[in-house]
N, C-alpha and C positions, 0 to 999 in steps of 0.2 A: 590685411594679414591672412596668410594661408592657414589651412586647417592644421598643418604641421606646426606652424609658429604658435598657434593657439594652445598647443599642448603645454607650453611653458607658463601659461597664465591660469591653468585650470586649478581648481581646489577639489581635492578628493572628499567625498562623503565619508563619514566615519560611523562604524557600528557603535551602538550603545548597549552595553551589557547590563545585566540585572544587578541588583544590590541585595544584601542579606535580609533587609527588612521589606522587600517587595512581597506583598501578600500573594502574588501569583507564582512566586518561586520559592517561598519558604517551605519548610517541612510540613507534611500533612499533620493535622491534629490527630492525636491518638484517641480512638474511642475507648471509653472506660466502661467497666462492668460487664465485659463480654466473656463468655465461656471460651475455652480454647478452640472449640469447633467454630464458634461465631467469629472469633478473631482470624482464624484461618480463612474463612469465607470472605471476610471483609478485606483481607489483604489482596485478594484477586478480584475484588468487586469491580465491575465495569459500570460506570455511571454516565448518564446523559444519552445523547443521540449520535448516531453514526451515519456517514455516507460511505458507500463502497462502490468504486468503479469496477467495471467488468462484473457487476454485482450479481448477474444471473448465470455466471459460469460456475462450474462444479466446485472449484476451490473456494471461490468467494462465498457460495451458499453454505458450504460446510463451516467456514470460519464465521459467517454471520450467525449461524445457529449456535456456535460456541459462545459468541458474545452475548446473545440473547439469554443463554443459560446462565451466564454470569451477571445478569442484571441490566443489560442494555434497555433503555426506556423507549427509544424510537429508532427506526431504521429506514434509510432510503437507499435502494439498490439502483445505481445508475448504470445504464447500458445502452447499446445501440437500439434504435426503434425496432428494427427487424428482429433482433434477439428477444426483446420484451414480448413481441407479438407471437413468437414461435410457440407451438403447443407444449414442447418440453419445458420451456421457461415458465409458461403460464401454470403448468402443473406444479413445478417446483415452488413457485411463488405462493400458490394456493396452499400447498402443504405446509410451508413455513408459517403462513398466517393462521392456519388451523391449529398448529402446535403451540402458537403463542398468541392466543386470542386477545389478550390484554394489551398487546403492543400493536400500535398502528404501523404497518409496513407499507412503504411506497415504492413504486417502480417508476423511474423518471428517465426519459430518453436523453442521451447525450452523445456527442462525438468529441472525445477527449482531445483530438488533434485540433479542434477549433476552439479558440479562447472564448469567443462569444457564446458558443453552445455551452461551454463549461460554466461560464458566469451565470447564464440563465438557469441551468440545471441546479447549481448550488443555491442560487437565490430561491428557487422553488422549494428545494429541500428545507431550507431554513424557515421559509414561510409555513410550510406544512407541519414541521416538527417544533418550531419555536426557537430552536437553537441547533448548532452543530458543535459537538464536542470531540468527535473522533472522525478522522478521514483516513480511509485505506484505499490505496491505488493498486488494483489487480489488473486493470485493462492493459493489454499488450498484444503484440503480434510478433511472429518469427518467420524469417525467410531463410531457408537453407540453400544457399547458392554459392558457387565458387566465386571468390573475390574478383577474378578477371571477367566474370560474366554478370556481375551485379550492376544493374542499371542505376543511373542517378535517381530516377524516380523511386525505385525500390529502396535505395539507401535512405533517401529523404523521408519516405513514408514510415519506415521502421523507427527512425529517430524522432519523427514528429509524434507518433503515437506513444512510444515507450518513454521517451525522455521529455520532450516538450509537453506531452499530455500530462505526465506526472507533475511537472512544474505548474501548468495551468490550473490543475485541480488543487494542488497544495496552496497556490497563491490565493485562489478564490476562497478556499476553506479558511486560510489564515486571516484574510480580511474580515470574514464573518466572526471568527473567534476573537479578533482584536476589538471589533465593534461591541461584542458581548462582554468584553473584559472578563472572560471566563477561563482563558487558557485552553489547552486541548492537546490531543495526541494525533500526529500525522505519521502514517506508516506507508512507506513505499516498498514495492516488490522489486528487489534486484534479482540476483540469480547466482548460482555457482559460475555462470558465464561471465560474471563481473570479476571473478577471481582467477579463473584458469580457462584455457582454450578447450572447448568441447571436442570430443572425438567419438565417432569418425566424421560427423557431418560438419561441413563448412558453414559458418553463420556469422561472418564478420560484423555485419550491421547490428545484429541482435546483441552480440558481445559488447560492442562499443556503446550501444544504447543503455545496457545494464550497468556497465562500468561507470558511466556518467552519473548514474543515480546515487552511487556511493558518495561522490563528492557533492552532488546536489543536496543530499540529506545533511551532510556535515555543515555545509555552508548555511543552509536554512536554519539548522539547529542553533548556530551561533547568532544569526541575525534576530531570530524570533524568540530566543530564550527569555528576554525581558517581558514578553507578553505571556509567559507561562505556557508557551507552545513547545512541545517536545517533538522532534523529528527523527525517525529511525528507519532502518531498512531491514528486511529479512531477505536472505539469499537461499531460496529452495534449491534442492537438487532435482533430479528427475522424479516427477510425480506421476503416478499411475492413473491417468485420466484418459478420456476418449482421444485426446490430442496425440497420445503416444500409442494408440492401438492400430491395428491393421497389419496385414501380411507384409506390406511394403516396408514396414519398420521392424520386422522380426529380427533381421540381422543386427540392426542398430541397437535394439533392446537387449540382445544377448551381450553385446559389447558393453553397454552401460551397466548391466547387472554384474558382469565379470570384473569391472573396474571399481566396484563398490565393496567395502569390507562386509556389508550385510548381504551381498549377493542379490540385491533386489532394488526396485524403485520404492519410493515412499508413497504413502497414501495421503489424501487431502487432510484426513483427521490428524495426521502427525505434524501438521503445520499449526494446528490450533493453539497449542501451548505457547508457542512464541508470539502469536498474534494476541492472545489474551494477556500475556505478560506486558507487552508494550502498550496495550490500551487500558490496563487496569491500574489500580492503586499501587500494585507491586512495582510498576515501572516508573514511579513518579520522579526518580532521579536518574533515569536512563535517557540520554539524548545524544544524537550524533553517532549512534552505534549501529553495527550490523551484526546480525546473528545468522550464521550458516546452519541450515537445517537440511542435511543431506546424507545422514547415516554414516558420516565419516568419509565420504567419497573424496573430499578435498585433501585428505592427507597424502594421497598419491600424486 
């Protein structure tokens, strides 16, 4: 029988959804006897341990600090070995550890495009911290090339890092959360590039890789809901980091700013509210969602 003929005999696997009495998906218990201030703080409390890929990048470090301020117990920053060993990353890591001396912070090497490397890094993080409750994927690359000049290798590399890498990390983290029977929150970084075509730079591979993350998040949120795992995405606009600096980008920056209602790029700190929301108690019934954080740039 040919492979085509075999299609008529296959049986499709089926998703299993949660039930109302599942302790991993029922409403959170409401704490009693709290003052209004305490209740407000508990609403956005961040509990447990987190892994963050691209963890020693500027945006990731700012968001990691916000999570620690909201109560995160343990943190593993996953990044390329070369990045971890760089003087700038070492200084940033030391600063974070000094500011939060009661939290054990780890730097773990990983290549998110390699599933074996991801599995090893996530296993190490779980062993060091005892559990993984939050997973955030910031690792990503961009290549601004005209589509007619884009090589197969560049196309594949961009999707392998941005899309496949996010899946590999999410899958490894979810397996750990399922084994713990703890539930958890997974947050992927999409982009305004998932919603509209950037201008003036051509970046078809990046746009495709980020658009795929929206559907990846929705699909995983449906499959993993019964385990108490929430999966969401944030879609940042242009963020003012070193990646968008330099005289060579001056013209592009002026266009980006002119096409935004606020007239500027965002700061990394302006992403932290969305990250804390999705990772805290406040986001306990938010899953399969995307939040655009771009100063309103997407309205045009």
